[in-house]
N, C-alpha and C positions, 0 to 999 in steps of 0.2 A: 566651433560653437555648437551648443546642444541642439538648437532647432535645426541646424543644417544636418547634423548626424541623424536626427529623428526623420527628417524629410528623405534623406538618402536611404535609410533603412526601410521606410515605408515604400519608396519607389522600388527598392530591391525586392521586397516581399510581393508587391503587386506584379512585378515582372516575373518572379518565380511562379506565382499563382497562374499567370497567363501561360507560361511555358508548360506547366504541369497539365493545365486544362487542354492545351493543344496536343500534348502527348497522349492524354487520355482519349481524345477523339480518335486517335489511331489504334489505341489499345484500351478500350473502356473497362475491361475486366481484369486488368493488371493490378494485382493487390499491392505491389510495391508503389505504383503510381498513386493509388488510392491513399495509401498511408502517408506518402509525401504531402499530398494535398491536405489530408486531415491534419498533419503536423503544422502546416502553414496556418490553417484556420485556428488551431489551438494556440499558436504563437501570438495571433492577433486578438485572441480572446473570444472568438466566435464559437461558443460552446455548442450551440445548436447545430451548426454546419459540421463541426468536428464530430459530434455524436452521430449525425446522419452518415457521414463518410465512414466512420468506424463500423456502423451497422452494415453498410454496403460491403466493406472489406470482409466482415464476418460472414455475410451471405455468400461471398465468393469462396471463402475458406473457413467453413464453420468448425472445423476440428483443429484450428491453429491456436494452441494454448498461449502463444506469445501475444496474439491480438487481445485476448482477454486480460492477460497480465498487464499489457500496456494501458488498457482502459482502467484497470485497478489502480495503476500508478497515477494516471491523470485525475481520476475522480478522488483519489486519496489526497493529492496535492490541492484539490479544490475544496477539501474539507467535507466531502460527501462520503462519510464513513460507510454507511450501509451499502451504497452502490459499489463502492470500492471493494468491500468485503465480498459481495456477491460475484464480482468479476474475478477476484483471486480464487474463490472457491471453484468457479467454472474452469479456470486455468489448471487448477490441481486435478479436477475431475478428468480433464483431457490429457494431462501429462502428470501422473502421480509422482514423478521424479524431478519435477521442475522446482529446484531448491529456492530460487528467488521468490516464487509465489508464496511458499510457506513463511519465509522470513518477513516479507512485506505484509502478509495477512496478519501475522502475530503483531507486527508493529502497529498496524491500523487499529487492531483490537485494543492494544495497550495505550493508544493515544489518550483515551479517556481517563487514564490514571492521574495525570497531572492536575486536571480539573478537580478530581475527587480529593486529592491530597491538599490542594489549595483551600478547598472548603473545610477540610478537617482542621487545618491550621488556624482557621478563623474562629473556631469554637472556643467557648470558655469552659468552665468546670461545673456549671449547674447540672442538675439532674436531666433537664431537657436537652442540654448540649451533649451530655454523655450519651443519651439515647441516640441523638443524631450522629454522634461520632461512631457509635457501634454499627449503626445502619450503613454509614459511609464506608466503614472498614469492611463490612460484608460485601458491599457493592464492589469495592476495590479488589477483594479476594476473588469475587466472581469474574472480574475481567482477567485476572491472572489465570484462573482455572480454565477460562475459555481459550486462552492463548496457548496453554501448556501442550495440548495434544498436537497442535501444528508444529510447535518447536521440537517436541519429542520425535515426531515423524521425520522432520528435517534431520535430526541427529541420527536417526536410524538409516537415512539415505546417505548422509555424510557425517560420520562421527568426528570429523575434524573441523566442523563449522564453528569457529570460535564465537561468532555473534550469537548463535543459537545457544551454545553452551553457557556463555556468560549471562544471557537473559534468563535461562532456566535457573542458573545458580542464584541470581538475584531474586527471582520470584520465590524460590523455595526458601531462601534466607529470610525474605520479608514475611512470608506466611508461617515461618517457624517449623518447616519440615526439614529437620536436621539431616535425616538420612539422604534425602534427595539433594539437599544442598551440598553435602559432602561428595556424593556421587558425581555431580556435575562439576564441582570444584576440582576433584581429582582428574576427571576427564580433561578439563581445561589445562590443568597443570602438566598433564602428560603430553600436551602438544609441543 
């Protein structure tokens, strides 16, 4: 029964939290334990406690790009784009070869595209709608151009990253940059 499963999960999470708290009493600065506790709070939706623990982990290990990357993931999943972007940028600053940070950063930037396209598709053909369409098209291209440098850097780090190559190909195809479209298509085809 669903209620029994929920109760059992809740008691498991509470027991895990207590075990982690007990372990942290013996080793309060252990970043691994801090992260485990933060993850538990994230799982139960306590965003404030999660953020507090992540800041504590960062205070213990301020040059750990993975910590910033993980915060980028969490805040991206919560729809907090700007916060997510700032954490991915910090992860890249700390580790300029951290591929996942570049890909996720570009993905978060490009998330706004669907909303723009949806709005474009609702417009009619009046002069006013045509102006709105052109403004939205520019806004969409702005998102693309914001993401491109991160994807290109990723490709310079790993020329075989199919996700980055495919995204670049799609961006340049959409904005009508035939030369770059062909470049990334050819790179993708050679994988």
